[in-house]
GUDO-14662 format. One record per atom (N, C-alpha, C): x, z, y. Coordinates in steps of 0.001 Angstrom, whole numbers, plus 500000, padded with zeros to 6 digits. Atoms other than C-alpha are relative to their C-alpha. Example, Ala and Ser with C-alpha at 12.3 -4.5 7.8 and 13.67 -1.06 7.14 Angstrom:
BEGIN
500890500000498810 512300507800495500 500900500000501200 499180499940498810 513670507140498940 499230500730501090 
REM end
This chain:
BEGIN
499184498877500193 695312171051454877 499837500002498848 499654500042501966 697129170830451234 498988501117499047 500519499017500746 694684172838448863 500873500334499211 498616498480500465 696105176224447274 500237499229498712 499983500567501155 697924175565444119 499167500173499016 500699499224500563 695500177760442020 498740499134499722 501877501096499797 692279175355443117 500682498462499399 500021501494500202 694123172384442263 500910499763498125 500282499546501133 695482173855438852 498970499792499182 501220498930500786 691998175316437844 499434498630499266 500867501143500969 690593172020435931 501275500288498906 498934499588500920 693898172213434055 499591501178499332 499804499070500747 693792175829433222 498349500189499277 501263499350501102 689874176062432300 499758498670498812 500473500903500662 690464172983430262 501182500357498638 498570499246501427 694088175065428251 499154500865499245 500743498743500433 691152177648428113 499253499906498159 500793500347500892 688842175632426181 500775499472498367 498740500983501024 691387173740424227 500279500863498717 500111498930501039 691896177292422446 499503500639499830 501255499356501009 688875178597421572 500102500312498958 499798499941501415 688448179502418111 498839499063499576 500976501449500681 686906176721415893 500167500427498585 500374499981501050 685752176412412528 501495499710499793 498783500492500235 689063176075410413 499454498374499002 499533500998501011 690151172233409269 500729499760499584 499149499782500687 692283170690407522 501336499589500929 498475499752499764 696104171186408856 500716498365500322 499404501124500802 698318168188409155 501552500575500487 498454499685499193 702210168815409999 500688499131500708 499328500426498809 704164167361412852 500908498736498693 498806501645500188 705395163687411778 499836499065500756 499122500854499054 707123161525413607 500138498002500126 499690501239500182 707116158086414429 500693499211501005 499014500657499056 709740155460416107 499948498950500497 500353500867499554 708987153122418472 500831499501501160 499651500990498971 709830150711421368 500588499199499590 500270501388499866 710844147853422523 501705499105500387 498467500965499633 714224145261423346 499455499342501122 499792500692498777 713884143540426725 501351499136500467 499002500161499741 716861141058426769 499396498389500494 500344500893498867 716659138576430057 501187499284500648 499655500604499383 718208136232432289 499274499924501648 500085500452498994 717949135485435851 500620499518501131 499495500608499461 718620133018438019 499965499909501700 500603500098498420 718411133461441806 501137500173500993 499450500087498520 719236132885445300 499210500715501140 500349498615498781 718938135602448001 501036500230500975 499119500393499106 719936135882451286 500709501740499875 499350498627500375 721260139666450214 500992499929499164 499034500364501008 723308138233447942 501416499117500194 498694500600499407 725980136612449768 501150499596499224 498783499866500800 729181137636447574 499896499244499019 499986500203501815 727652136222444387 499903498394500339 499895501515500425 728042132347443167 500735499598500886 499409500994499212 729993129689445022 500077500267501135 500288499796498207 730944130064448681 498993498539500207 501057500574499716 727959128684450271 499877499886501642 499259500104498730 729499129082453899 499586502027500494 500213498342499275 729584132621456014 498168499993500216 501110499391499650 725792134534456276 499091498756499066 501225500536500990 724151132395453517 500211500004498877 499914499863501251 723071132899450584 500280499618498570 499556500401501561 724384133317447049 499032499682498993 500812500512501251 723345131919443798 500476500536498714 499937499279501054 723247134327441320 499798500003498181 500381500019501059 723125134413437367 500088501293499002 500148499290500830 722312137417435563 499713500446498853 500261499542501051 721921138906432224 499815501062500153 500484498342499957 720410142218431659 499281500233498285 500429499265501995 719550144367427912 499135501387501043 500813498965500301 716726146848428422 499365500570499084 500044499055501936 716291149648425474 499185501136500459 500277498375500530 713932152203425038 499764500023498539 500817499265502072 713251154277421663 499145501037500169 501549498728499861 710219155918421382 499657500947498786 500097499286501231 709660159066419399 498575500984500102 500678499275499449 706809160348418910 498983501042499165 500349498651500687 705545163707417441 498542499955499746 500767499584500160 702404164449415889 499004500736498902 500790499358500766 700088166852414439 498837500547500094 500921499650499918 697170168248413900 499566502048499503 499877498337500690 696118172790413563 499423499998499525 501516499538501105 693467174512411507 498717499768501143 501063500016499065 691213174700414744 499590498419499998 500520501201500023 691260170639414736 500756499252501315 499779499804498878 693249170763417740 501106498639499688 499095500662499904 695819167763417980 501175499538501415 498560500143499000 699872167672419864 500502499765499588 498927500924499915 702832166777419572 500813500036500650 499338500151498754 705506165655421772 500479497741499897 499267501823499967 706669161949423075 501062500250500707 498899499671499874 710292161699423755 500591498191500219 499656501572499723 711496158034425577 501641499765499842 498571500155500102 715180157249425465 499967498638500756 500086500842499141 716046154517428088 501956499719499900 498370500039499257 719520152462428950 499927499825501245 500627500057498397 718065151701432360 500747499474500497 498739500783499316 721423149851433196 500917501667500636 499554499350499058 723263152841434090 500530500920499453 499248499063500591 726087154933433166 501149499824499383 499182500637500959 728916154037430908 500223498677500826 499167501375499074 731337151316432493 498899499125499927 501045501227500029 729141148831430765 498864500014499943 501634499934499430 725652150236432242 499663500241498563 500687499810501499 724910150735428490 499648501661499495 500307498084500445 724612154863428842 498038500074499790 501199499662499700 721397156072427906 499575501712500590 500437499124499474 719099158552429293 498953500766499629 502203499291500121 715403160461429094 499526499084500938 500608500537498619 712962158364430622 498557500435500221 501081499109499949 710067160746429413 500146500619499356 499506499337500833 710207163713427690 498357501197500093 500708499739499764 706919165379427177 498864500896499060 501002499453501376 704522167938424769 498277499664500556 500911500294499601 700964167340424530 499089500919499109 500578499404500674 698016169195423165 498552499435500424 501361500458499684 694426167120423121 499289500364498882 501498499667500919 690700167627421902 499103498840500511 501773501084499585 687815164805421796 499270500548501066 501452499536499001 685562167224423784 500789500564501139 499541499423498349 687920168847426399 501040499459500329 498786500904498704 690489166273427282 501726500120499506 498668499858500427 694469166238426988 500896500602501375 499355499015499267 696983168629428612 501438499275499816 498469500474499715 700955167202429312 500738500681500531 498784499580499265 703685168858430085 501714499660499823 498732500297499509 706885167819431220 500417499025500620 499827501279499245 708420164758432165 499017498663499602 501239500667500190 705421162232432848 499919499493501188 500176500509498724 704202160001435123 498940501000500808 501640499542499375 701576161160437635 498723499673499581 501453499782500349 698142161547437316 499746498804500273 500285500943499189 697065159017439827 500884498213499194 499200501060500511 699927156415438034 499595499803498428 500463500364500792 698472157137434605 499291499055500015 501296500379499791 695431155929435287 499362498317501329 500256501162499189 695629152970437835 499712499022499679 499385501542500003 694236149729437866 500916499477500711 499335500912499131 696300147114438758 499777498134499946 500340501409500207 696635143511439279 500543500006498416 499694500058501522 696930142303435666 501778499295499871 499083500492499913 700198141158434535 499993499744498391 500131500003501828 701518139734430956 501451500313499909 498873499864500581 704678139956429254 501284499676501622 498950500500498791 707931140450431722 499725498796501315 500485500936498605 705829139298434798 498875500860500494 500795499428498952 704617140682437881 500723500312501266 499671499826499084 705383141493441343 500929501149499683 498856499168500228 707352144621440417 500409500049498224 499938499874500804 707921143966437091 501497500042499341 498379500123499889 711383143291435313 501094499478500711 498609500463498930 712550141071437408 500188500454501152 499782499076498934 712129143151440123 501769501310499555 498313499299500393 715369144996438180 501414499516499995 499074501050500057 717237142397438055 500781499557501821 499693500408498611 717853141796442031 500269501242500534 498888498930498989 720313143669444352 498548501259500790 500252498792499290 718825147064445706 500313500485501102 498777499293498745 721834148325448001 500339499426500494 499629501143499035 722767145032449794 499608500417501170 499759499594498505 723366145150453338 498416499413500433 501525500554499626 718905144241454296 499654500719498933 500500499400500947 718126146153451354 498955500883500587 500049498718500227 716186148731451392 499205501175498661 500792499622500962 714760150820448442 499499498936498682 500534501492501570 712889148562445912 499878498412500286 500234501684498574 713156144779447441 498417499968499613 501692500296500321 709396144467445978 499720501177500503 500506498896500087 707089146607447717 499154500582499518 501753499804500605 703829146332445706 500336500981498671 500082498917500854 704626149141443390 498976500918499256 501426499280500193 702359151478441285 500336501435500725 500022498228499650 701624154954442751 501219500977499646 498865499264500058 704478157058442969 501305498879499144 499107500768500854 706846154045441160 500197500881498341 500037499539501360 706127156086437827 501015500971499623 499019499419500218 708380158639438737 499681501244498982 500046499176501431 708893161288435954 500321501689500199 500409498842499738 708934164470437677 499130500934499013 500511498947501354 708684167761435168 498335500498500502 500931499616499102 704884168202435960 499062500642498862 501132499317500976 701441169825434293 499052498674500493 501399500728500095 698584167125433643 499193499848499058 500903499389500733 695564167197432554 499395498473500138 500978501057499874 693404164268431664 498969499955498772 501177499871500672 689871164128430684 499668498880498910 500590500863501211 687778162584427573 499370498868501042 501400501306499471 685199159573428966 498877500438499409 501235499922499640 682111159896429864 499174499211500798 500534501442498976 679858157001430494 500839499385500512 498911501020499822 683177155050430838 500636500230500793 499065499443499107 684552157490433294 500689500815498925 499169498801500444 687494159812432946 501028500107501337 498985499694499033 689890161247435473 501354501205499470 498831499940500453 693206162763435815 500401501264500445 499551498550499411 695146166233437513 501298499952499724 498239499241500309 699098166881437799 500464500217500759 499573499130498464 700813168597439864 501068500447499313 498197500238500325 704908168711440156 500324501174501072 498958498768498443 706881171818442351 500536499133500098 498562500747498986 709647169558442892 499832498817499162 499628500798500183 710738166028442925 501195499156499008 498094500261500956 713558166500439874 499319499982498726 500770499516501430 713303166294436449 501415500340499075 498865499518500932 715811167153433506 499417501754499526 500073498643500848 716533170431431926 500385501001500354 499538498761499343 718020172283434513 499118500438500927 500359499093499103 716785174772436550 500097499761501669 499642500223499128 718803173962439258 500241498627500591 500073501398499041 718763171038442263 502110499297499294 498502500751500220 722927170594441086 501159500394501143 499269500158498459 723931171076445028 501016501965499384 498991498551499929 727143173841445197 499720500482501282 500138499555497997 726012175325448296 499665501717500082 500337498425500181 726014178937446763 501341500408499551 499516499523500590 728142181697445107 499180500823498621 500736499169500865 727260183565441963 501001500854499292 499152499022500726 728845187011440969 500385500009498582 500040500282501115 729856187068437656 501335501467499412 498746498984499714 732197190162436827 501081500472500485 498720499042499059 733614191148439871 500356498485500601 498727501377499051 734667187476440522 498508498846500669 501258500712499702 732421184935442805 500898498384499497 499663501099500977 732360181661441060 498635498970500762 500908501145499357 730236178230442782 498617500046498977 500654500491500841 726840178027441392 498822499090500938 500877500647499155 723563176037442422 498846500960500867 501526499357498917 720604177364444948 499034499268498510 501566500503501319 716927176832442846 499944498996500727 500884501111499037 714830174059443790 499092500428501072 501203499548499168 713236176080445990 500652499456501545 499063500166498615 715977174870448991 499218499103500795 500254500982499046 713575172149450181 500644499010500448 499284501080500242 715758169415449549 499685498497499887 501201501325500689 713268166657448311 498907500706499875 501234499976499954 710095166544447833 499318501131498864 500556498630500598 707758169226446659 498696500046499759 501295500322500135 704220169874445642 499081499023499788 500871500723499872 703341167006444884 498559500077498709 501338499903500258 699450166615443658 499463499060499909 500644501659500576 698050163578442147 498844500419498980 501724499496500864 694394163258441037 499789498144500065 500481501321499557 692471159842440112 498300499413498934 500929500389500463 689191158432439043 499697498586499303 499828500701500875 688941155789436407 498637499850500045 501207500678500412 685417153359435311 501257499112499157 499739500931501130 686074151233431695 498731499344499289 501280500340500784 683003149441430465 500274498396499926 500191502026500734 681453145922429458 498341499989500708 501749500250499570 678434144414431159 500079498742499979 500243501824500997 677074140915429104 501475499562500376 498543500331499951 680642140545428483 500535499095500857 498732500014499483 682406140961430965 500984501567500409 499587498590499891 684790143980431356 500347499946501138 499538499466498675 685293146125434232 501194501147499926 499357498959500231 687693148187434905 500745500604501428 499749499572498905 688122150209438143 500159501904500350 499206498969499852 690132153318439879 499618500406501634 499505499495498380 690728155409442822 500339501039499811 498873498850500331 693629158076442896 501133499595501105 499381499468498652 695891159754445211 501219500399499514 499059499039500329 699116161593446109 500077500368501470 499991499628498846 699965164033448296 501460500438499697 498849499560499770 703959165480448576 500654500357501382 499717500135499305 705268167718450615 501882499414500449 498683500539499156 708724165865452755 500855501185499662 499321499157500138 711946167713452208 499940500614501827 500206498800498837 712179170582455024 501434500042500198 498607499487499930 716106171230454544 500902498097499929 499167501057500332 718961168276454602 500922501088499584 498726499455500489 722452169168452640 501296499451501658 499193500040499256 725722168838454919 501059498882498707 499063500870501161 727492165847452637 501416500662499951 498655499665500192 731068167352453128 499748501930499748 500229498664499955 729947171522453941 499205500245498955 501324499358500253 726838171622451913 498958500694500460 500295499321499478 726070173448454281 498225499547500134 500921500355500939 721659173723453870 499579499955502798 500554499530498468 719744172899457954 499051499431499503 501734500364499679 716040171684459114 500376498582499506 500173501809500468 715220168620457789 500103498887501374 500293501139498802 715950165552460245 500679498789499065 499863501500500012 716560161423459687 500552499501501210 499321500667498702 718867160171462148 499367500494501019 500336499160499001 717780163097464394 498263499948499866 500929500046500428 714439162482463354 498822500746499056 500634498856501061 711631164680461411 499328499296498656 500311500571501058 710065164214458024 498707499882499952 500690499722500223 706375163570457272 499425500331498916 500149499483501304 705015164730454112 499053498741499598 500229501112500081 703809161791451980 498987500192499511 501708500117500868 699830160906450961 499623498158499937 500594501313500495 698992157833449157 498901499829499420 501350499990500750 695498156454448270 499909498255499936 500218501188500394 695058153285446378 498448499638499137 500878500278500318 691986151546444795 500228498611499192 500340500795500835 691590149122441733 499370498894499642 500806500833500686 689936146280440284 500015498848499329 499830501299500807 689561144358437222 499176499321499445 500618500605500392 687351141727435872 500318499599498681 499218500332501020 688102140518432185 498361499150499354 501013500616500965 686102137553430446 500596498822499657 499809500970500290 686425134749428592 501870499320500119 498148500498500266 690976134782428143 500221500042501280 499039500001498505 690968135701432090 499291501260500346 500408498519498833 690979138680434129 501020499849500782 499443499861498619 691429139033437580 500268501098500673 499552498715499607 692165142149439497 501457499814501285 499026499553498372 694265143722442798 499516501488499858 499521498281499051 694999146921444289 500235499760501612 499614500489498625 694843147841447665 500741501672500002 499707498487500033 697202151099448213 500658499851501258 499060499895498398 698019152498451923 500358501806499826 500206498477500116 699258155658452661 501870500397500923 499003500059499167 702386157438454655 501249500256499147 499153500472501304 705886156334452848 500619499539500569 499085501112499742 708493154018453233 500771499596498854 499434500642501261 709754151610450841 499454500124498949 500756499404501129 708604153145447662 499089501026499714 501236499107500012 704882153958447222 500327501521499326 500013497804500194 704907157961447165 501136500485499999 498915499952501058 708752157919446463 500684500684501373 499225499400499155 710236158378450095 499187500302501282 500875499678498644 708884160047453440 500328499235501157 499610500462498897 708845158280456416 499740501023501207 499898499272498811 710330159578459324 499522499824501761 500271500936498820 708945159223462704 500731499708501084 499435501521499043 709572156993466009 501153501165500360 498686498647499421 713132158570467578 499514500138501160 500604498632498939 710924159281470605 498909500536499923 501178499013500802 708652161567468163 498602499292500352 501569500201500127 705683159754468168 500037499579498078 499789499970501320 704488159453464552 499726498538499797 500391501282500585 704568155897462629 499169499749499065 501267500114500523 701817154421461298 500359499561498724 500007500330500652 700896153471457599 500476499220499387 499704501203501309 702218151550454727 499049499448498981 501612500470500727 699615149417452982 500816498598499212 499400501700500685 700260146238450401 498670499679499463 501175500853500890 697406144329448747 500031499124499277 499586500848501576 698220142510445368 498862499743499228 501055500281501305 696045140449443274 501011499176499197 499988500768501149 696249138918439910 499165499204498916 501228501000500858 695110136416437430 500548499673498931 499254500585500826 696290136178434067 499082499240498970 501063500641501008 694489133999430820 500576499480498635 499384500077501476 695160134310427074 499515498962499404 500925501116500522 694635131407425162 500807500310498170 499187499525501101 695875132505421344 501386500419499949 498839499767499998 699528132869421153 500727500222501516 499194500049498768 700005132017424791 499630500482500794 500559499952498391 699531133564428215 500575499298501198 500034500661498485 699611132474431816 499781501088500833 500541499496499136 699770134562434362 500335499399501861 500082500667498450 699741134164438707 500050501525500748 500682499286499502 699884136848441160 500756499210501201 499793500078498320 700485136801445457 499176501295500282 499823498830499579 701031140342447375 499954499741501486 499266499455498404 701661141449451011 499347501386500057 499678498887499743 702895144233452154 500621500517501226 499601499966498788 703378145718455673 500508501666499939 499878498951499779 705413148913456561 500819500375501480 499182500298498563 706234149921460215 501437500902500411 498536500094499613 709633149711461766 500205501127501200 500039499503499062 708846152381464165 500359499534502233 499352500418498376 710016152288467879 501545500906500501 498825499860500057 713281152755469270 499926501551501040 500278498685499180 714169156475471806 499525499329501149 500561500372499407 713093154416474297 498410499389500473 501487500826500255 709861153328473326 499018499109499885 500198501570500317 710169150345472324 499653499457499124 500148500318501315 708124149013469560 501083498707499630 498692500815500703 710388147334466831 499098499603498991 500141500834500826 709056144492464648 499244500720498419 500676499215501167 706746145626461136 500555499003499271 499587501196501201 708341144354457904 498834499728499492 501220500356501116 706117142381455947 500734499097499409 499283500429501081 706843141264453057 498493498895499311 500941500302500650 705075138599450743 500769499121498883 499430500561500910 705604137799447214 499384499193498930 501291500544501114 704060135746444481 501093499122499246 499485500841501746 704604134072440981 499619499694499367 500464500589501509 703630132143437946 501148500222498900 499639499026501536 704382133261434410 499627499340498983 500476500474501715 704349132020430553 500864501070499082 499018499496500830 704624134245427910 499508499556499086 500623500547500735 704197133157424158 500575501092498187 499591498966501172 704031135328421030 501021499223498710 499541501222501131 706644133643418520 499701500716498658 500690498972502202 705826136104415589 499679501484500391 500186499061499890 704537139712415411 500401501141500738 499026498990499426 706068142189418026 501118499134501089 499235501030499461 707958138972419598 499701499314500700 500184501102499341 707691137271422565 501029499494501293 499161500309498846 709244134987424874 499253500192501440 500317499879498186 708761134824428942 500520499132500604 499437500230498446 709374132945432075 499089499864501106 500545499465499024 708656133297435475 500777499238501405 499773500138498971 708925131938438781 499614501088501121 500111498867499341 709509134737441184 500197499317501982 499530499638498994 709467134662445368 499955500837500975 500718498794499111 709763136937448014 500386499868501309 499587500122498926 709725136687451970 500040501224500498 500260498678499267 710511139567453578 500592500079501614 500032500050498820 710441139919457160 500545501639500637 500416498639499089 712130142390459420 500245501673499416 499418498803500824 714007144705456952 500710500683500788 499239498556499149 715297147897458336 500511500730498960 499209499288500685 718453148904456960 500769501129500304 499029498675499549 719449151975458837 498973501287500982 501321498831499713 715893153766459569 499243499298501445 500492500867498694 713606153124462831 500796499985500584 499759500432498999 714273151314464969 501136499510500249 498648500550499943 717636150089463783 500168498518499935 500019501365500096 718819146949462826 499049499160499149 501193500292501363 716169144639460844 501092498480499891 499116501757500472 717499141481459099 498021499705499273 501274500825500786 714817138665457103 501028500097498821 499157500378501280 715493138379453210 499445498995499392 500878501004500522 714179135619451191 500474500043498458 499702499799501426 714258135698447441 499172498837499239 500472501059500554 714024132855445130 500468500278498416 499304499961501403 714205133703441288 499554499503498486 500311500474501337 713979132132437433 500453500928499393 499803499075501277 713427134715434669 499762499391499103 500213500052501491 713754134365431448 500444500368499226 499402499252500697 713888136414428322 499041500090498991 500881499199501446 712547138210425162 499407500787500072 500462498155500301 710795141301424062 499584500185498862 500559499540501797 710707142539420690 499563501574500117 500206498712499809 708291145710420370 499697500314498593 500134499263501276 708452147948417628 499190500965499680 
REM end
């Protein structure tokens, strides 16, 4: 049974009460603004079974070879201040191009935007568009600049071609760093331990109180004009609750980091007719949706320039971790949980960093209406990478990445299956400022 809302938010409310408690007057600091961010420029050469139209003709049903260049820009505005009672407060606003909008793919949008109140004794409250608590505290397989199973190279390969389903690489962070508007509490560190909790009412983000669907009317001055229903229409994820416990410490010169975290969210209870806008009971190709659950554990060890770590994630979700609900099987039975296991190893020597990763993921493709089991989707991904610091804040990087994706289900449970192999060489620079 899902915990009551007031129980899920109780630690945050208690922390907020403590944060505003009277304290002796201290020196105040007026809000100051810092500007930061990064610019990542990259090129990817890839051979991809789902990219058949790219590059020189290779024959019917053969993979194409594509070369793509990509710019990723983020600009961070960080506002910090201190109140008379010693509390730190401020805001973080992150703008990104994200390769969407504007015909050239250079339109800007807001990635994250939240206000915060922080105390060394009582912890930090954040409110706004921010990652879920489990994603913020998750210990993952280690990576280096421009490198990782679901790093920048993953954003350069096709996501919507036939045979692709959601994110091409299934080994994502919890909730894939979704920035739905939420409240987040992060505790201080006690003997190496800290924890976090977060709650998002709906799986949307931005400055509107509506979902944007034109399915209702609103009377103004005697006239009826189109309007959007509120986000309580339950056509997307709702009641996302996330929490995590993390440990960080050192034993005999060996750094240790470990985490366990999870997330739950209610799947859509209603669907919308794309033509009429009418709302009806939720189904996906005739099948109801399961609520999302995710549990993930991570561990990393660091010594002598090496970092070795890994993560194991399991739960009821489809494709991207924690973002897409599972539909039950065509014969009415439940589909099995999805899971992935990912390992990483990095080595840093002066200005140079080396990295490697290996991971496997499996997701249940379900059963047909006749009850016949469909082969599970099984994905293996691995890569080797190098990064070199050319100057303060400026790194050059390169990596080789390979993905073997078997039984990709492009039409839902029990549908048509396809195999997809991806081979990619990724090169670029990253300037952090």
